[in-house]
N, CA, C and O atoms as a GROMACS GRO file, in nm:
protein
  596
    1MET      N    1   0.077  -0.099   0.021
    1MET     CA    2  -0.043  -0.011   0.025
    1MET      C    3   0.038   0.051   0.002
    1MET      O    4   0.143   0.005   0.048
    2SER      N    5   0.057   0.192  -0.081
    2SER     CA    6   0.120   0.338  -0.088
    2SER      C    7   0.065   0.398   0.014
    2SER      O    8  -0.044   0.379   0.065
    3MET      N    9   0.205   0.526   0.058
    3MET     CA   10   0.248   0.599   0.184
    3MET      C   11   0.060   0.676   0.196
    3MET      O   12  -0.024   0.670   0.285
    4SER      N   13   0.062   0.749   0.044
    4SER     CA   14  -0.008   0.817   0.056
    4SER      C   15  -0.184   0.722   0.066
    4SER      O   16  -0.271   0.795   0.115
    5ASN      N   17  -0.240   0.556   0.020
    5ASN     CA   18  -0.308   0.512   0.037
    5ASN      C   19  -0.219   0.556   0.207
    5ASN      O   20  -0.221   0.677   0.231
    6ILE      N   21  -0.198   0.530   0.238
    6ILE     CA   22  -0.188   0.476   0.400
    6ILE      C   23  -0.288   0.592   0.448
    6ILE      O   24  -0.405   0.558   0.465
    7ILE      N   25  -0.251   0.733   0.474
    7ILE     CA   26  -0.222   0.811   0.620
    7ILE      C   27  -0.355   0.866   0.528
    7ILE      O   28  -0.443   0.911   0.602
    8ALA      N   29  -0.391   0.872   0.377
    8ALA     CA   30  -0.542   0.855   0.326
    8ALA      C   31  -0.658   0.793   0.396
    8ALA      O   32  -0.755   0.858   0.435
    9ASN      N   33  -0.646   0.667   0.409
    9ASN     CA   34  -0.697   0.584   0.524
    9ASN      C   35  -0.702   0.574   0.626
    9ASN      O   36  -0.795   0.502   0.663
   10MET      N   37  -0.615   0.633   0.735
   10MET     CA   38  -0.578   0.697   0.879
   10MET      C   39  -0.648   0.783   0.906
   10MET      O   40  -0.743   0.760   0.980
   11ILE      N   41  -0.625   0.911   0.855
   11ILE     CA   42  -0.716   0.984   0.841
   11ILE      C   43  -0.989   1.045   0.860
   11ILE      O   44  -1.090   1.096   0.908
   12LEU      N   45  -0.867   0.921   0.717
   12LEU     CA   46  -1.078   0.873   0.756
   12LEU      C   47  -1.069   0.795   0.826
   12LEU      O   48  -1.174   0.732   0.817
   13GLU      N   49  -1.009   0.752   0.896
   13GLU     CA   50  -1.046   0.620   1.047
   13GLU      C   51  -1.069   0.764   1.117
   13GLU      O   52  -1.174   0.746   1.179
   14MET      N   53  -1.024   0.909   1.142
   14MET     CA   54  -1.044   0.966   1.294
   14MET      C   55  -1.183   0.965   1.218
   14MET      O   56  -1.287   0.932   1.274
   15LEU      N   57  -1.175   1.008   1.075
   15LEU     CA   58  -1.313   1.021   1.079
   15LEU      C   59  -1.415   0.970   1.099
   15LEU      O   60  -1.514   1.037   1.126
   16SER      N   61  -1.416   0.846   1.090
   16SER     CA   62  -1.492   0.773   1.105
   16SER      C   63  -1.623   0.794   1.256
   16SER      O   64  -1.741   0.760   1.261
   17ASP      N   65  -1.541   0.858   1.354
   17ASP     CA   66  -1.629   0.805   1.440
   17ASP      C   67  -1.724   0.978   1.490
   17ASP      O   68  -1.810   0.975   1.578
   18GLY      N   69  -1.687   1.121   1.414
   18GLY     CA   70  -1.746   1.142   1.383
   18GLY      C   71  -1.885   1.264   1.280
   18GLY      O   72  -1.995   1.319   1.284
   19GLY      N   73  -1.741   1.236   1.187
   19GLY     CA   74  -1.758   1.334   1.103
   19GLY      C   75  -1.600   1.361   1.099
   19GLY      O   76  -1.514   1.318   1.022
   20GLU      N   77  -1.593   1.450   1.213
   20GLU     CA   78  -1.516   1.572   1.182
   20GLU      C   79  -1.372   1.498   1.270
   20GLU      O   80  -1.383   1.408   1.353
   21THR      N   81  -1.221   1.573   1.218
   21THR     CA   82  -1.114   1.585   1.285
   21THR      C   83  -0.989   1.651   1.310
   21THR      O   84  -0.952   1.702   1.204
   22GLU      N   85  -0.924   1.668   1.384
   22GLU     CA   86  -0.860   1.795   1.423
   22GLU      C   87  -0.739   1.633   1.394
   22GLU      O   88  -0.749   1.511   1.404
   23ILE      N   89  -0.603   1.765   1.345
   23ILE     CA   90  -0.428   1.592   1.317
   23ILE      C   91  -0.296   1.776   1.352
   23ILE      O   92  -0.253   1.876   1.295
   24GLN      N   93  -0.295   1.745   1.406
   24GLN     CA   94  -0.136   1.772   1.452
   24GLN      C   95  -0.040   1.700   1.299
   24GLN      O   96   0.003   1.585   1.290
   25ARG      N   97  -0.029   1.817   1.187
   25ARG     CA   98   0.010   1.759   1.052
   25ARG      C   99   0.151   1.730   1.092
   25ARG      O  100   0.187   1.635   1.023
   26ASN      N  101   0.247   1.767   1.174
   26ASN     CA  102   0.372   1.678   1.246
   26ASN      C  103   0.413   1.544   1.334
   26ASN      O  104   0.485   1.448   1.361
   27GLU      N  105   0.318   1.615   1.349
   27GLU     CA  106   0.343   1.501   1.432
   27GLU      C  107   0.207   1.350   1.418
   27GLU      O  108   0.217   1.261   1.501
   28LEU      N  109   0.108   1.342   1.323
   28LEU     CA  110   0.100   1.247   1.203
   28LEU      C  111   0.230   1.196   1.081
   28LEU      O  112   0.247   1.085   1.031
   29ALA      N  113   0.285   1.286   1.066
   29ALA     CA  114   0.413   1.275   0.950
   29ALA      C  115   0.480   1.196   1.019
   29ALA      O  116   0.509   1.095   0.956
   30GLN      N  117   0.536   1.200   1.178
   30GLN     CA  118   0.655   1.174   1.246
   30GLN      C  119   0.565   1.043   1.250
   30GLN      O  120   0.615   0.990   1.151
   31THR      N  121   0.464   0.946   1.296
   31THR     CA  122   0.398   0.905   1.343
   31THR      C  123   0.394   0.767   1.236
   31THR      O  124   0.409   0.649   1.270
   32LEU      N  125   0.372   0.809   1.125
   32LEU     CA  126   0.343   0.760   0.965
   32LEU      C  127   0.482   0.746   0.913
   32LEU      O  128   0.480   0.692   0.803
   33GLY      N  129   0.631   0.784   0.962
   33GLY     CA  130   0.729   0.812   0.924
   33GLY      C  131   0.703   0.900   0.746
   33GLY      O  132   0.685   0.880   0.626
   34CYS      N  133   0.716   0.973   0.822
   34CYS     CA  134   0.647   1.037   0.626
   34CYS      C  135   0.711   1.183   0.609
   34CYS      O  136   0.676   1.241   0.712
   35VAL      N  137   0.777   1.260   0.541
   35VAL     CA  138   0.714   1.356   0.569
   35VAL      C  139   0.649   1.498   0.604
   35VAL      O  140   0.755   1.557   0.625
   36PRO      N  141   0.557   1.590   0.623
   36PRO     CA  142   0.476   1.676   0.628
   36PRO      C  143   0.390   1.747   0.478
   36PRO      O  144   0.296   1.823   0.456
   37SER      N  145   0.474   1.682   0.413
   37SER     CA  146   0.448   1.757   0.244
   37SER      C  147   0.392   1.644   0.189
   37SER      O  148   0.335   1.671   0.084
   38GLN      N  149   0.388   1.554   0.213
   38GLN     CA  150   0.335   1.458   0.236
   38GLN      C  151   0.161   1.436   0.223
   38GLN      O  152   0.074   1.424   0.138
   39ILE      N  153   0.179   1.440   0.372
   39ILE     CA  154  -0.017   1.462   0.452
   39ILE      C  155  -0.110   1.630   0.395
   39ILE      O  156  -0.223   1.678   0.393
   40ASN      N  157  -0.006   1.655   0.368
   40ASN     CA  158  -0.076   1.791   0.263
   40ASN      C  159  -0.067   1.728   0.179
   40ASN      O  160  -0.040   1.614   0.215
   41TYR      N  161  -0.076   1.743   0.052
   41TYR     CA  162  -0.083   1.590  -0.079
   41TYR      C  163  -0.180   1.597  -0.019
   41TYR      O  164  -0.247   1.698   0.006
   42VAL      N  165  -0.210   1.420   0.027
   42VAL     CA  166  -0.304   1.381   0.066
   42VAL      C  167  -0.437   1.413   0.095
   42VAL      O  168  -0.521   1.336   0.046
   43ILE      N  169  -0.488   1.528   0.177
   43ILE     CA  170  -0.528   1.646   0.235
   43ILE      C  171  -0.602   1.698   0.090
   43ILE      O  172  -0.718   1.681   0.051
   44SER      N  173  -0.468   1.780   0.014
   44SER     CA  174  -0.504   1.855  -0.091
   44SER      C  175  -0.586   1.775  -0.170
   44SER      O  176  -0.697   1.824  -0.191
   45SER      N  177  -0.563   1.668  -0.218
   45SER     CA  178  -0.558   1.576  -0.287
   45SER      C  179  -0.744   1.521  -0.260
   45SER      O  180  -0.838   1.549  -0.334
   46ARG      N  181  -0.749   1.435  -0.126
   46ARG     CA  182  -0.874   1.323  -0.114
   46ARG      C  183  -0.953   1.419  -0.034
   46ARG      O  184  -1.070   1.421   0.002
   47PHE      N  185  -0.851   1.497  -0.017
   47PHE     CA  186  -1.045   1.559   0.140
   47PHE      C  187  -1.129   1.714   0.086
   47PHE      O  188  -1.200   1.788   0.154
   48THR      N  189  -1.079   1.732  -0.098
   48THR     CA  190  -1.136   1.871  -0.179
   48THR      C  191  -1.282   1.902  -0.180
   48THR      O  192  -1.344   1.828  -0.256
   49PRO      N  193  -1.355   1.992  -0.116
   49PRO     CA  194  -1.479   2.046  -0.156
   49PRO      C  195  -1.635   1.945  -0.244
   49PRO      O  196  -1.752   1.914  -0.221
   50GLU      N  197  -1.521   1.928  -0.360
   50GLU     CA  198  -1.588   1.771  -0.525
   50GLU      C  199  -1.626   1.718  -0.437
   50GLU      O  200  -1.742   1.677  -0.432
   51GLN      N  201  -1.486   1.692  -0.284
   51GLN     CA  202  -1.551   1.470  -0.235
   51GLN      C  203  -1.616   1.498  -0.108
   51GLN      O  204  -1.619   1.406  -0.026
   52GLY      N  205  -1.686   1.648  -0.067
   52GLY     CA  206  -1.717   1.644  -0.012
   52GLY      C  207  -1.671   1.722   0.196
   52GLY      O  208  -1.710   1.726   0.312
   53TYR      N  209  -1.560   1.764   0.096
   53TYR     CA  210  -1.474   1.760   0.319
   53TYR      C  211  -1.468   1.934   0.326
   53TYR      O  212  -1.511   2.004   0.235
   54ILE      N  213  -1.424   1.973   0.413
   54ILE     CA  214  -1.388   2.102   0.465
   54ILE      C  215  -1.344   2.108   0.526
   54ILE      O  216  -1.374   2.053   0.632
   55VAL      N  217  -1.207   2.195   0.507
   55VAL     CA  218  -1.059   2.129   0.583
   55VAL      C  219  -1.073   2.265   0.586
   55VAL      O  220  -1.130   2.346   0.512
   56GLU      N  221  -0.966   2.281   0.753
   56GLU     CA  222  -0.898   2.423   0.829
   56GLU      C  223  -0.753   2.418   0.806
   56GLU      O  224  -0.673   2.326   0.795
   57SER      N  225  -0.747   2.516   0.802
   57SER     CA  226  -0.542   2.453   0.852
   57SER      C  227  -0.545   2.612   0.979
   57SER      O  228  -0.597   2.717   0.940
   58ARG      N  229  -0.489   2.602   1.108
   58ARG     CA  230  -0.475   2.687   1.201
   58ARG      C  231  -0.269   2.689   1.128
   58ARG      O  232  -0.229   2.586   1.073
   59ARG      N  233  -0.181   2.801   1.142
   59ARG     CA  234  -0.056   2.737   1.091
   59ARG      C  235   0.043   2.785   1.251
   59ARG      O  236   0.019   2.895   1.301
   60GLY      N  237   0.150   2.690   1.318
   60GLY     CA  238   0.205   2.824   1.433
   60GLY      C  239   0.232   2.651   1.455
   60GLY      O  240   0.197   2.538   1.419
   61GLY      N  241   0.312   2.718   1.533
   61GLY     CA  242   0.372   2.632   1.658
   61GLY      C  243   0.229   2.527   1.770
   61GLY      O  244   0.241   2.416   1.822
   62GLY      N  245   0.090   2.639   1.769
   62GLY     CA  246   0.011   2.502   1.822
   62GLY      C  247  -0.086   2.422   1.711
   62GLY      O  248  -0.154   2.326   1.748
   63GLY      N  249  -0.088   2.482   1.530
   63GLY     CA  250  -0.152   2.398   1.454
   63GLY      C  251  -0.174   2.350   1.442
   63GLY      O  252  -0.139   2.241   1.487
   64TYR      N  253  -0.265   2.377   1.361
   64TYR     CA  254  -0.372   2.197   1.307
   64TYR      C  255  -0.386   2.250   1.236
   64TYR      O  256  -0.347   2.364   1.211
   65ILE      N  257  -0.505   2.112   1.133
   65ILE     CA  258  -0.534   2.086   1.040
   65ILE      C  259  -0.667   1.982   1.090
   65ILE      O  260  -0.676   1.863   1.120
   66ARG      N  261  -0.753   2.085   1.083
   66ARG     CA  262  -0.921   2.015   1.076
   66ARG      C  263  -1.018   1.972   0.941
   66ARG      O  264  -1.031   2.026   0.831
   67ILE      N  265  -1.041   1.927   0.963
   67ILE     CA  266  -1.136   1.816   0.791
   67ILE      C  267  -1.245   1.785   0.931
   67ILE      O  268  -1.226   1.742   1.045
   68ALA      N  269  -1.386   1.840   0.842
   68ALA     CA  270  -1.494   1.787   0.834
   68ALA      C  271  -1.563   1.738   0.690
   68ALA      O  272  -1.548   1.802   0.587
   69ARG      N  273  -1.643   1.614   0.699
   69ARG     CA  274  -1.716   1.599   0.634
   69ARG      C  275  -1.827   1.668   0.652
   69ARG      O  276  -1.887   1.661   0.759
   70VAL      N  277  -1.859   1.725   0.576
   70VAL     CA  278  -2.000   1.829   0.464
   70VAL      C  279  -2.112   1.651   0.516
   70VAL      O  280  -2.121   1.534   0.479
   71LYS      N  281  -2.199   1.786   0.663
   71LYS     CA  282  -2.344   1.709   0.609
   71LYS      C  283  -2.464   1.786   0.542
   71LYS      O  284  -2.512   1.887   0.594
   72TYR      N  285  -2.524   1.719   0.394
   72TYR     CA  286  -2.714   1.816   0.333
   72TYR      C  287  -2.719   1.761   0.374
   72TYR      O  288  -2.659   1.667   0.426
   73ASP      N  289  -2.893   1.855   0.352
   73ASP     CA  290  -2.996   1.717   0.308
   73ASP      C  291  -2.969   1.691   0.226
   73ASP      O  292  -2.854   1.725   0.199
   74LYS      N  293  -3.042   1.619   0.128
   74LYS     CA  294  -2.970   1.672  -0.098
   74LYS      C  295  -3.067   1.743  -0.140
   74LYS      O  296  -3.032   1.816  -0.232
   75SER      N  297  -3.194   1.755  -0.106
   75SER     CA  298  -3.138   1.865  -0.193
   75SER      C  299  -3.080   2.040  -0.189
   75SER      O  300  -3.068   2.113  -0.287
   76ALA      N  301  -3.060   2.064  -0.092
   76ALA     CA  302  -2.912   2.165  -0.029
   76ALA      C  303  -2.810   2.139  -0.108
   76ALA      O  304  -2.765   2.215  -0.193
   77MET      N  305  -2.763   2.011  -0.076
   77MET     CA  306  -2.661   1.886  -0.100
   77MET      C  307  -2.648   1.921  -0.313
   77MET      O  308  -2.567   1.975  -0.388
   78LEU      N  309  -2.800   1.838  -0.329
   78LEU     CA  310  -2.745   1.911  -0.500
   78LEU      C  311  -2.735   2.004  -0.506
   78LEU      O  312  -2.625   2.012  -0.562
   79MET      N  313  -2.779   2.132  -0.486
   79MET     CA  314  -2.762   2.232  -0.508
   79MET      C  315  -2.638   2.326  -0.438
   79MET      O  316  -2.626   2.448  -0.443
   80HIS      N  317  -2.577   2.258  -0.390
   80HIS     CA  318  -2.465   2.316  -0.310
   80HIS      C  319  -2.312   2.286  -0.478
   80HIS      O  320  -2.228   2.360  -0.529
   81VAL      N  321  -2.367   2.106  -0.504
   81VAL     CA  322  -2.294   2.136  -0.616
   81VAL      C  323  -2.314   2.231  -0.751
   81VAL      O  324  -2.232   2.300  -0.812
   82VAL      N  325  -2.429   2.213  -0.769
   82VAL     CA  326  -2.456   2.289  -0.875
   82VAL      C  327  -2.401   2.409  -0.884
   82VAL      O  328  -2.326   2.469  -0.961
   83ASN      N  329  -2.458   2.428  -0.784
   83ASN     CA  330  -2.316   2.604  -0.756
   83ASN      C  331  -2.262   2.600  -0.808
   83ASN      O  332  -2.257   2.639  -0.924
   84THR      N  333  -2.139   2.508  -0.697
   84THR     CA  334  -2.034   2.516  -0.740
   84THR      C  335  -1.904   2.461  -0.887
   84THR      O  336  -1.782   2.475  -0.892
   85ILE      N  337  -2.009   2.393  -0.993
   85ILE     CA  338  -2.003   2.417  -1.102
   85ILE      C  339  -1.945   2.487  -1.221
   85ILE      O  340  -1.890   2.466  -1.329
   86GLY      N  341  -1.995   2.604  -1.122
   86GLY     CA  342  -2.029   2.718  -1.260
   86GLY      C  343  -1.992   2.723  -1.393
   86GLY      O  344  -2.055   2.626  -1.436
   87ASN      N  345  -1.929   2.772  -1.495
   87ASN     CA  346  -2.002   2.691  -1.686
   87ASN      C  347  -1.867   2.625  -1.703
   87ASN      O  348  -1.837   2.590  -1.817
   88ALA      N  349  -1.807   2.610  -1.634
   88ALA     CA  350  -1.730   2.491  -1.737
   88ALA      C  351  -1.655   2.342  -1.563
   88ALA      O  352  -1.623   2.339  -1.444
   89ILE      N  353  -1.668   2.271  -1.667
   89ILE     CA  354  -1.642   2.174  -1.554
   89ILE      C  355  -1.501   2.032  -1.614
   89ILE      O  356  -1.492   2.026  -1.737
   90ASP      N  357  -1.426   1.956  -1.554
   90ASP     CA  358  -1.358   1.851  -1.675
   90ASP      C  359  -1.395   1.743  -1.632
   90ASP      O  360  -1.515   1.737  -1.607
   91GLU      N  361  -1.333   1.650  -1.612
   91GLU     CA  362  -1.389   1.511  -1.666
   91GLU      C  363  -1.396   1.435  -1.435
   91GLU      O  364  -1.474   1.380  -1.358
   92ALA      N  365  -1.227   1.501  -1.439
   92ALA     CA  366  -1.170   1.391  -1.325
   92ALA      C  367  -1.312   1.515  -1.200
   92ALA      O  368  -1.402   1.461  -1.136
   93THR      N  369  -1.292   1.647  -1.200
   93THR     CA  370  -1.360   1.735  -1.096
   93THR      C  371  -1.525   1.663  -1.104
   93THR      O  372  -1.581   1.674  -0.995
   94CYS      N  373  -1.608   1.595  -1.209
   94CYS     CA  374  -1.730   1.622  -1.249
   94CYS      C  375  -1.746   1.474  -1.174
   94CYS      O  376  -1.842   1.451  -1.100
   95ARG      N  377  -1.624   1.360  -1.207
   95ARG     CA  378  -1.638   1.166  -1.145
   95ARG      C  379  -1.610   1.205  -0.939
   95ARG      O  380  -1.679   1.139  -0.861
   96ALA      N  381  -1.484   1.335  -0.867
   96ALA     CA  382  -1.534   1.372  -0.806
   96ALA      C  383  -1.631   1.368  -0.690
   96ALA      O  384  -1.624   1.339  -0.570
   97HIS      N  385  -1.783   1.434  -0.830
   97HIS     CA  386  -1.858   1.522  -0.714
   97HIS      C  387  -1.933   1.395  -0.720
   97HIS      O  388  -1.967   1.330  -0.621
   98ILE      N  389  -1.962   1.359  -0.865
   98ILE     CA  390  -2.087   1.200  -0.881
   98ILE      C  391  -2.002   1.129  -0.800
   98ILE      O  392  -2.078   1.123  -0.704
   99TYR      N  393  -1.853   1.040  -0.746
   99TYR     CA  394  -1.812   0.948  -0.625
   99TYR      C  395  -1.906   0.996  -0.477
   99TYR      O  396  -1.978   0.931  -0.400
  100ASN      N  397  -1.848   1.200  -0.484
  100ASN     CA  398  -1.925   1.223  -0.322
  100ASN      C  399  -2.064   1.194  -0.292
  100ASN      O  400  -2.105   1.131  -0.195
  101LEU      N  401  -2.115   1.233  -0.363
  101LEU     CA  402  -2.278   1.218  -0.429
  101LEU      C  403  -2.319   1.038  -0.430
  101LEU      O  404  -2.298   1.010  -0.312
  102ASN      N  405  -2.347   0.961  -0.471
  102ASN     CA  406  -2.254   0.841  -0.411
  102ASN      C  407  -2.274   0.809  -0.294
  102ASN      O  408  -2.375   0.823  -0.226
  103TYR      N  409  -2.164   0.761  -0.267
  103TYR     CA  410  -2.067   0.797  -0.194
  103TYR      C  411  -2.196   0.816   0.017
  103TYR      O  412  -2.218   0.742   0.113
  104GLN      N  413  -2.232   0.947  -0.023
  104GLN     CA  414  -2.374   1.060   0.095
  104GLN      C  415  -2.468   0.956   0.066
  104GLN      O  416  -2.556   0.950   0.153
  105ASP      N  417  -2.483   0.844  -0.059
  105ASP     CA  418  -2.631   0.791  -0.107
  105ASP      C  419  -2.729   0.883  -0.112
  105ASP      O  420  -2.844   0.880  -0.066
  106ILE      N  421  -2.618   1.039  -0.230
  106ILE     CA  422  -2.768   1.104  -0.274
  106ILE      C  423  -2.801   1.075  -0.406
  106ILE      O  424  -2.902   1.117  -0.462
  107LEU      N  425  -2.724   1.011  -0.450
  107LEU     CA  426  -2.759   0.914  -0.572
  107LEU      C  427  -2.699   0.814  -0.553
  107LEU      O  428  -2.593   0.798  -0.492
  108SER      N  429  -2.790   0.710  -0.625
  108SER     CA  430  -2.803   0.594  -0.649
  108SER      C  431  -2.750   0.523  -0.704
  108SER      O  432  -2.738   0.563  -0.820
  109ALA      N  433  -2.706   0.431  -0.689
  109ALA     CA  434  -2.558   0.316  -0.774
  109ALA      C  435  -2.590   0.374  -0.929
  109ALA      O  436  -2.508   0.443  -0.990
  110ASP      N  437  -2.722   0.335  -0.984
  110ASP     CA  438  -2.751   0.299  -1.137
  110ASP      C  439  -2.746   0.478  -1.201
  110ASP      O  440  -2.706   0.515  -1.311
  111ALA      N  441  -2.818   0.585  -1.056
  111ALA     CA  442  -2.820   0.704  -1.152
  111ALA      C  443  -2.652   0.735  -1.125
  111ALA      O  444  -2.588   0.782  -1.219
  112SER      N  445  -2.597   0.714  -1.022
  112SER     CA  446  -2.405   0.768  -1.080
  112SER      C  447  -2.359   0.664  -1.200
  112SER      O  448  -2.262   0.692  -1.270
  113LYS      N  449  -2.449   0.521  -1.223
  113LYS     CA  450  -2.320   0.508  -1.375
  113LYS      C  451  -2.313   0.545  -1.462
  113LYS      O  452  -2.221   0.547  -1.543
  114LEU      N  453  -2.472   0.605  -1.461
  114LEU     CA  454  -2.566   0.686  -1.589
  114LEU      C  455  -2.512   0.837  -1.566
  114LEU      O  456  -2.565   0.911  -1.650
  115MET      N  457  -2.450   0.887  -1.506
  115MET     CA  458  -2.397   1.022  -1.477
  115MET      C  459  -2.220   0.958  -1.523
  115MET      O  460  -2.141   1.011  -1.601
  116LEU      N  461  -2.210   0.886  -1.478
  116LEU     CA  462  -2.080   0.875  -1.538
  116LEU      C  463  -2.022   0.890  -1.643
  116LEU      O  464  -1.950   0.970  -1.703
  117ALA      N  465  -2.084   0.762  -1.657
  117ALA     CA  466  -2.104   0.728  -1.865
  117ALA      C  467  -2.169   0.907  -1.929
  117ALA      O  468  -2.219   0.905  -2.042
  118ALA      N  469  -2.166   0.990  -1.884
  118ALA     CA  470  -2.269   1.040  -1.944
  118ALA      C  471  -2.147   1.169  -2.026
  118ALA      O  472  -2.117   1.209  -2.138
  119ILE      N  473  -2.112   1.190  -1.898
  119ILE     CA  474  -2.000   1.308  -1.868
  119ILE      C  475  -1.816   1.284  -1.908
  119ILE      O  476  -1.712   1.350  -1.915
  120ASP      N  477  -1.881   1.103  -1.934
  120ASP     CA  478  -1.717   1.056  -1.977
  120ASP      C  479  -1.642   1.162  -2.161
  120ASP      O  480  -1.706   1.221  -2.249
  121ASP      N  481  -1.524   1.145  -2.149
  121ASP     CA  482  -1.482   1.225  -2.251
  121ASP      C  483  -1.503   1.217  -2.394
  121ASP      O  484  -1.520   1.295  -2.488
  122ARG      N  485  -1.493   1.044  -2.365
  122ARG     CA  486  -1.537   1.041  -2.516
  122ARG      C  487  -1.682   1.012  -2.558
  122ARG      O  488  -1.749   0.945  -2.637
  123CYS      N  489  -1.688   1.071  -2.493
  123CYS     CA  490  -1.904   1.138  -2.534
  123CYS      C  491  -1.888   1.239  -2.613
  123CYS      O  492  -1.961   1.243  -2.712
  124PHE      N  493  -1.777   1.356  -2.590
  124PHE     CA  494  -1.783   1.420  -2.649
  124PHE      C  495  -1.676   1.464  -2.706
  124PHE      O  496  -1.622   1.572  -2.681
  125ARG      N  497  -1.626   1.354  -2.811
  125ARG     CA  498  -1.495   1.353  -2.924
  125ARG      C  499  -1.547   1.483  -3.046
  125ARG      O  500  -1.497   1.585  -3.094
  126GLU      N  501  -1.656   1.419  -3.058
  126GLU     CA  502  -1.711   1.549  -3.238
  126GLU      C  503  -1.752   1.711  -3.169
  126GLU      O  504  -1.800   1.813  -3.219
  127VAL      N  505  -1.707   1.678  -3.032
  127VAL     CA  506  -1.658   1.820  -2.919
  127VAL      C  507  -1.583   1.896  -2.955
  127VAL      O  508  -1.487   1.822  -2.977
  128PRO      N  509  -1.521   2.090  -3.004
  128PRO     CA  510  -1.440   2.089  -2.992
  128PRO      C  511  -1.383   2.163  -2.909
  128PRO      O  512  -1.436   2.271  -2.883
  129ALA      N  513  -1.229   2.116  -2.827
  129ALA     CA  514  -1.179   2.127  -2.721
  129ALA      C  515  -1.257   2.219  -2.605
  129ALA      O  516  -1.297   2.201  -2.490
  130GLU      N  517  -1.257   2.355  -2.728
  130GLU     CA  518  -1.289   2.442  -2.650
  130GLU      C  519  -1.374   2.518  -2.557
  130GLU      O  520  -1.370   2.614  -2.480
  131LEU      N  521  -1.496   2.382  -2.627
  131LEU     CA  522  -1.683   2.378  -2.592
  131LEU      C  523  -1.656   2.230  -2.460
  131LEU      O  524  -1.765   2.208  -2.409
  132LYS      N  525  -1.546   2.138  -2.402
  132LYS     CA  526  -1.606   2.030  -2.391
  132LYS      C  527  -1.646   2.002  -2.205
  132LYS      O  528  -1.681   1.897  -2.150
  133ASP      N  529  -1.624   2.145  -2.145
  133ASP     CA  530  -1.560   2.145  -2.051
  133ASP      C  531  -1.747   2.188  -2.003
  133ASP      O  532  -1.836   2.115  -1.958
  134LYS      N  533  -1.748   2.319  -2.035
  134LYS     CA  534  -1.864   2.375  -2.108
  134LYS      C  535  -2.045   2.281  -2.096
  134LYS      O  536  -2.157   2.283  -2.044
  135VAL      N  537  -1.959   2.213  -2.184
  135VAL     CA  538  -2.045   2.121  -2.235
  135VAL      C  539  -2.129   2.012  -2.148
  135VAL      O  540  -2.250   1.988  -2.142
  136ARG      N  541  -1.994   1.947  -2.073
  136ARG     CA  542  -2.006   1.842  -1.951
  136ARG      C  543  -2.056   1.923  -1.872
  136ARG      O  544  -2.173   1.893  -1.848
  137ALA      N  545  -2.005   2.060  -1.794
  137ALA     CA  546  -2.162   2.139  -1.720
  137ALA      C  547  -2.250   2.198  -1.695
  137ALA      O  548  -2.292   2.260  -1.598
  138ALA      N  549  -2.288   2.170  -1.823
  138ALA     CA  550  -2.434   2.255  -1.883
  138ALA      C  551  -2.543   2.077  -1.860
  138ALA      O  552  -2.648   2.082  -1.795
  139ILE      N  553  -2.486   1.918  -1.934
  139ILE     CA  554  -2.532   1.838  -1.888
  139ILE      C  555  -2.474   1.786  -1.726
  139ILE      O  556  -2.411   1.680  -1.720
  140PHE      N  557  -2.487   1.829  -1.659
  140PHE     CA  558  -2.428   1.758  -1.535
  140PHE      C  559  -2.516   1.774  -1.420
  140PHE      O  560  -2.582   1.705  -1.342
  141LYS      N  561  -2.481   1.931  -1.449
  141LYS     CA  562  -2.642   2.010  -1.402
  141LYS      C  563  -2.749   1.979  -1.414
  141LYS      O  564  -2.824   1.976  -1.316
  142GLN      N  565  -2.791   1.942  -1.549
  142GLN     CA  566  -2.937   1.956  -1.586
  142GLN      C  567  -2.944   1.834  -1.562
  142GLN      O  568  -3.046   1.801  -1.622
  143MET      N  569  -2.881   1.696  -1.488
  143MET     CA  570  -2.900   1.607  -1.440
  143MET      C  571  -2.922   1.591  -1.318
  143MET      O  572  -3.005   1.502  -1.300
  144LEU      N  573  -2.873   1.652  -1.194
  144LEU     CA  574  -2.817   1.650  -1.102
  144LEU      C  575  -3.036   1.790  -1.079
  144LEU      O  576  -3.129   1.770  -1.001
  145LEU      N  577  -3.024   1.872  -1.159
  145LEU     CA  578  -3.166   1.838  -1.089
  145LEU      C  579  -3.232   1.839  -1.187
  145LEU      O  580  -3.238   1.925  -1.275
  146VAL      N  581  -3.286   1.740  -1.177
  146VAL     CA  582  -3.370   1.584  -1.190
  146VAL      C  583  -3.407   1.545  -1.182
  146VAL      O  584  -3.528   1.534  -1.202
  147ASN      N  585  -3.288   1.451  -1.119
  147ASN     CA  586  -3.247   1.371  -1.041
  147ASN      C  587  -3.353   1.356  -0.889
  147ASN      O  588  -3.361   1.434  -0.794
  148THR      N  589  -3.424   1.226  -0.913
  148THR     CA  590  -3.480   1.179  -0.820
  148THR      C  591  -3.438   1.072  -0.807
  148THR      O  592  -3.363   1.010  -0.883
  149LYS      N  593  -3.491   1.037  -0.688
  149LYS     CA  594  -3.366   0.847  -0.564
  149LYS      C  595  -3.499   0.769  -0.582
  149LYS      O  596  -3.509   0.654  -0.539
   0.00000   0.00000   0.00000
């Protein structure tokens, strides 16, 4: 298992208690035998708003990193995602939103599979490159707005 996976799993375990955890980056790095920048990398790549997390940090001697899983009801969460999409969205960010919505049981497994198929880059082969992310955003927003579970 890679160090990134070990760090992510440890943070997920810490989150499983109440959906929120506070960590000291240097202490966690020392415990795991890695450099603090690896902790930063994992947090910035795997605990993003698109994946349903809020990350706060305080620097300095008593500094910490607080990670919390966002908890919304279905309609609030869908509207939050729609509002964060903007005019364009790349495939990776779109996938992260879909996985998060499925994980939070806001999208069914079947709806998630259909959405993943619809936003795949292969669907946009004939669309000019400069328009792909705009078209994907419009399609994704529409799917979210009409989604019922």
